[in-house]
C-alpha positions in Angstrom: 4.3 12.2 29.0 5.8 8.8 28.1 3.9 6.8 25.4 3.7 3.1 26.4 5.4 0.9 23.7 2.4 -1.2 22.8 1.3 -2.5 19.4 -0.4 -1.1 17.4 1.8 1.8 18.2 1.3 5.5 18.7 1.0 8.2 16.2 3.7 10.8 15.9 2.8 14.2 14.4 5.8 15.9 12.7 5.7 19.6 11.7 7.6 19.5 8.5 7.6 16.9 5.7 11.0 17.4 4.0 13.7 14.8 3.8 14.1 14.6 7.6 10.4 13.9 7.9 10.7 11.2 5.2 13.5 9.4 7.0 11.7 9.8 10.4 8.7 8.0 8.9 11.0 5.3 7.4 12.6 4.7 10.9 9.2 4.8 12.6 7.6 2.0 10.6 9.6 -0.9 12.0 8.7 0.3 15.5 5.0 0.3 14.8 4.7 4.1 14.9 2.5 5.9 12.5 3.7 9.3 11.3 1.5 12.2 10.0 3.4 15.2 8.7 2.3 18.8 8.1 3.9 20.6 5.2 2.8 23.2 2.6 4.4 21.2 -0.4 1.8 18.9 -2.0 3.0 16.2 -2.0 6.1 16.7 0.3 9.1 14.3 0.2 7.8 12.6 3.4 4.4 11.9 1.9 5.6 8.5 0.3 6.6 7.1 3.7 4.2 8.8 6.2 0.7 7.7 6.9 -0.7 11.0 5.9 0.0 14.6 5.2 -1.8 17.8 6.2 -1.1 20.4 3.6 -0.6 23.7 5.4 2.0 26.2 6.3 4.4 25.4 9.2 3.0 28.3 11.2 -0.7 27.5 10.5 -2.1 27.3 14.1 -5.4 25.8 13.0 -3.6 23.0 11.0 -1.2 22.4 13.9 -4.2 22.0 16.1 -5.6 19.4 13.8 -2.3 17.6 13.6 -2.2 17.5 17.4 -5.7 16.0 17.6 -4.6 13.2 15.5 -1.3 12.6 17.3 0.0 11.2 20.7 3.1 13.3 20.5 4.1 16.3 18.3 7.7 17.0 17.2 9.3 18.9 14.3 11.8 18.5 11.6 12.1 22.2 10.7 12.6 25.3 12.8 10.0 27.3 10.8 7.3 25.8 13.0 5.4 28.3 15.2 6.3 27.7 18.9 3.3 29.6 20.1 0.9 27.4 18.1 2.7 24.3 19.4 2.4 25.7 22.9 -1.3 26.1 22.6 -2.2 22.5 21.8 -3.0 19.9 24.5 -0.9 17.2 22.9 2.6 16.9 24.3 5.3 18.5 22.1 8.9 17.4 22.2 11.3 19.1 22.3 9.7 21.9 24.2 8.2 24.8 22.3 10.3 27.1 24.5 13.4 25.4 23.2 12.2 26.0 19.6 11.6 29.7 20.3 15.1 30.1 21.7 16.7 28.2 18.8 14.8 30.2 16.2 16.6 33.4 17.1 20.3 33.0 16.8 21.0 35.8 19.2 18.7 34.4 21.8 20.3 31.0 21.2 23.8 32.3 21.7 22.9 34.3 24.9 21.1 31.4 26.4 23.9 29.0 25.8 26.5 31.6 27.1 24.6 31.9 30.3 24.7 28.0 30.6 28.5 28.0 30.4 28.8 26.7 26.8 32.0 27.9 25.1 31.1 30.1 22.1 32.7 32.3 19.6 32.5 36.0 20.5 29.3 37.6 19.2 27.4 41.0 19.3 23.9 42.1 18.7 23.6 44.2 15.5 20.6 46.4 14.7 22.1 49.3 13.0 25.1 50.3 10.9 26.8 51.7 14.0 26.3 48.4 15.8 28.0 46.6 12.9 30.9 49.1 12.8 31.3 48.5 16.5 31.3 44.8 16.1 33.9 44.9 13.4 36.0 47.1 15.7 35.7 44.8 18.7 35.7 41.4 17.0 38.0 42.2 14.1 37.4 42.2 10.4 35.8 40.2 8.9 32.8 39.1 11.0 30.1 36.6 10.1 26.9 38.4 9.9 23.9 36.2 10.6 20.2 36.9 10.3 18.7 36.3 13.7 15.7 34.4 12.3 14.9 32.3 9.2 18.4 31.4 8.0 19.4 27.8 7.1 21.9 26.0 4.9 24.0 29.2 4.9 21.1 31.5 3.8 21.0 34.6 5.9 24.7 34.4 6.6 27.4 36.5 5.0 31.0 37.4 5.8 31.4 41.2 6.2 34.6 43.2 5.9 35.1 46.7 7.3 35.3 48.2 3.8 31.9 46.8 2.7 28.7 48.7 2.4 27.5 47.9 5.8 23.9 49.2 5.4 23.6 46.9 2.3 24.9 44.0 4.3 22.4 44.5 6.9 19.6 44.8 4.3 20.9 41.5 2.7 20.3 39.5 5.9 17.0 41.1 6.7 17.9 43.9 9.2 18.3 42.8 12.8 21.2 40.4 13.1 24.1 39.0 15.0 27.7 39.5 14.3 30.1 36.6 15.1 33.9 36.7 15.2 35.6 34.6 12.5 37.1 31.5 14.0 40.3 30.1 12.8 39.5 26.5 13.0 41.3 23.2 12.4 38.0 21.4 11.4 34.3 21.5 11.9 32.7 18.8 14.1 29.2 17.7 15.0 27.5 15.7 17.7 24.0 14.1 17.5 22.9 14.3 21.2 19.7 12.7 22.4 17.7 13.2 25.6 15.1 10.6 26.4 13.1 10.0 29.6 15.8 10.5 32.2 18.8 9.4 30.1 21.1 11.0 27.4 23.1 9.4 24.6 25.6 10.8 22.2 26.5 9.5 18.8 30.2 9.4 18.0 31.7 12.7 17.1 31.6 13.5 13.3 33.8 15.7 11.1 31.9 17.9 8.8 33.2 19.5 5.6 31.4 22.6 4.3 31.8 24.8 1.2 29.8 27.9 0.6 28.1 27.3 4.0 26.6 24.0 2.7 27.5 20.6 4.2 29.2 18.5 1.6 30.7 15.6 3.6 30.5 13.9 7.0 33.4 11.7 8.1 33.5 9.2 10.9 35.8 8.9 12.8 37.1 12.5 12.7 40.7 13.3 12.2 40.9 14.9 15.7 42.9 14.0 18.9 41.2 12.0 21.6 41.4 15.1 23.8 39.5 17.2 21.3 36.8 14.5 20.9 36.4 14.4 24.6 36.0 18.2 24.7 33.4 18.0 21.9 31.4 15.4 23.8 31.6 17.7 26.9 30.4 20.8 25.0 27.6 18.8 23.5 26.4 17.6 26.9 26.6 21.1 28.4 24.5 22.4 25.5 21.9 19.6 25.8 21.5 20.3 29.5 20.7 23.9 28.7 17.7 23.0 26.4 14.3 21.8 27.4 12.6 18.7 26.1 13.2 15.3 24.7 14.6 14.4 21.2 17.8 14.5 19.3 19.7 17.6 18.8 22.3 18.4 16.1 25.1 20.2 17.8 27.7 21.8 15.3 31.1 22.7 16.7 34.5 24.3 15.8 37.8 22.8 16.7 40.1 25.7 16.9 43.7 25.7 15.8 44.6 25.7 19.6 42.7 22.5 20.2 39.7 24.1 21.9 36.1 23.3 21.0 33.5 26.1 20.5 29.8 25.6 19.7 28.6 27.0 16.5 24.8 26.2 16.3 22.2 23.8 17.7 19.3 22.3 15.7 16.5 20.8 17.9 15.8 17.9 15.4 17.6 15.3 13.3 20.4 16.9 11.3 22.2 16.5 8.0 25.5 15.7 9.9 23.8 12.7 11.4 22.7 10.9 8.2 25.7 8.6 8.4 24.1 6.9 11.4 21.5 5.1 9.2 24.1 2.6 7.9 27.0 3.5 10.3 25.5 3.2 13.8 23.6 0.6 15.8 20.7 3.1 16.2 20.2 5.8 13.6 19.6 9.4 14.6 16.0 9.1 13.3 15.1 6.0 15.4 16.8 7.7 18.3 14.6 10.8 17.9 11.5 8.6 17.8 12.5 6.7 20.9 13.4 10.0 22.7 10.3 12.0 22.0 8.0 9.0 22.9 9.9 8.5 26.2 11.0 5.0 25.2 14.6 3.6 26.1 17.3 5.1 23.9 19.2 2.8 21.6 22.9 2.2 21.6 24.9 4.6 19.5 28.1 2.6 18.7 29.7 2.9 15.3 29.5 -0.4 13.4 32.0 0.2 10.7 35.7 1.3 10.9 35.0 4.3 8.6 31.7 5.9 7.4 31.6 8.8 4.9 28.5 10.5 3.7 28.4 12.9 0.7 25.5 15.1 0.0 24.0 15.1 -3.5 23.2 18.7 -4.3 21.4 20.4 -7.1 23.6 21.7 -9.8 23.2 24.1 -12.7 22.1 27.7 -12.4 18.3 27.4 -12.6 15.5 25.3 -11.1 14.3 22.4 -13.2 12.7 18.9 -13.0 14.7 16.5 -10.7 15.8 13.4 -12.8 18.9 11.7 -11.5 21.0 9.4 -13.7 24.1 7.3 -13.1 22.4 5.2 -10.5 23.8 1.9 -12.0 27.4 2.7 -10.8 26.1 3.3 -7.2 23.9 0.2 -7.2 26.8 -2.0 -8.5 29.2 -0.7 -5.8 29.3 -2.7 -2.5 28.7 -0.9 0.7 27.4 2.2 -0.9 23.9 3.4 0.0 22.0 6.1 -1.8 19.2 8.0 -0.2 17.0 10.0 -2.6 14.7 12.6 -1.0 11.9 12.6 -3.6 12.0 16.4 -4.3 10.4 17.0 -7.7 12.5 20.0 -8.6 16.2 20.7 -8.3 17.9 24.0 -7.9 21.5 25.1 -7.3 22.9 23.6 -4.0 19.5 22.2 -2.9 19.9 19.0 -0.9 18.5 16.3 -3.1 19.9 13.2 -1.4 23.0 11.7 0.1 25.3 8.8 -0.5 26.9 6.9 2.3 30.0 4.6 2.0 31.0 2.2 4.7 34.3 0.4 5.0 36.4 -1.8 7.4 39.5 0.1 6.3 40.8 2.9 8.5 42.1 4.7 5.4 39.8 7.7 5.6 41.2 9.4 2.5 40.6 6.3 0.5 36.9 6.0 1.7 36.4 9.7 1.1 37.8 9.4 -2.4 35.5 6.4 -3.1 32.5 8.3 -1.9 33.2 11.4 -4.0 34.0 9.4 -7.0 30.7 7.6 -6.8 29.0 10.9 -6.3 30.5 12.2 -9.5 28.7 9.4 -11.5 25.4 10.9 -10.4 24.0 13.6 -12.8 20.8 15.6 -13.2 19.3 15.2 -16.6 18.7 18.4 -18.6 
């Protein structure tokens, strides 16, 4: 179903009301699109920018049905949505619930993409200690052990060496899991790839920097050769063709030390690695997702600055506490720096609380990165 772009515009129902839902609603407003979110947190971060919020769990079938009744199209900003509940409603859902079901299970995702010809790291199914021992023998030690479902932001993932307590490792990720070979990579890359009504568009390839499995920085353009960038775009297109439905997909990649590109994971929604597009591209990932799911023409994705660096603002300390950010004056006084605060009322260690994007006409990436991280250093959470 394509929704005619007439004003007043359609209503988009979003399962999930975190920072992605918040930024989706912000992008929807200029297009005349109303957004209703479903989220168990009352109020959720998206509540300030959305038209309304239904307070309910992501897998609440009755609440999803109510959201569908009030919406022209349903989409999602979190993979914890229930694909069966989404499949049961009469309102169109984009991307397809079947895609969500495939993505939710990391093993199913990898097997599905492997059958589609997407280059991947070697992986094995792991249900028992014996399976994990076999995976370590076949893939080498260590392996990355990943929970099949429920993991995000590094949660549910852990490196496992042959000498570890393997039963404890399996218990730590929740039992049934997937073991993936450790890849010696030159850098990590990401592509925001959108499918609309008969067209696809890719945002420029992005370099991503992780520590402790958490995204810290995105850098555009990446310090990768043109041949690697072309391979990354090709892998992203192949992965996109293997998945059903419209919308934007966050496609995470490895550039190996040999110059090859392997897919890491896919998210069927806007993604942290695409936040730079708000100030750095003609069409942000959030506007593109709205255009795509509604079946409207996709927007141009050209980069509009020489260099764009985004730095995540993460919760610090060792315990959860009230989220009060200080040091904003240095950011506001700095030209071409853009702070996005997600409106979460409580901070906890490594929780994504916001991001800071710095744009520049300089091609000195190290200089722009240094500026972004220096500005981030001025932001502190009050005790």
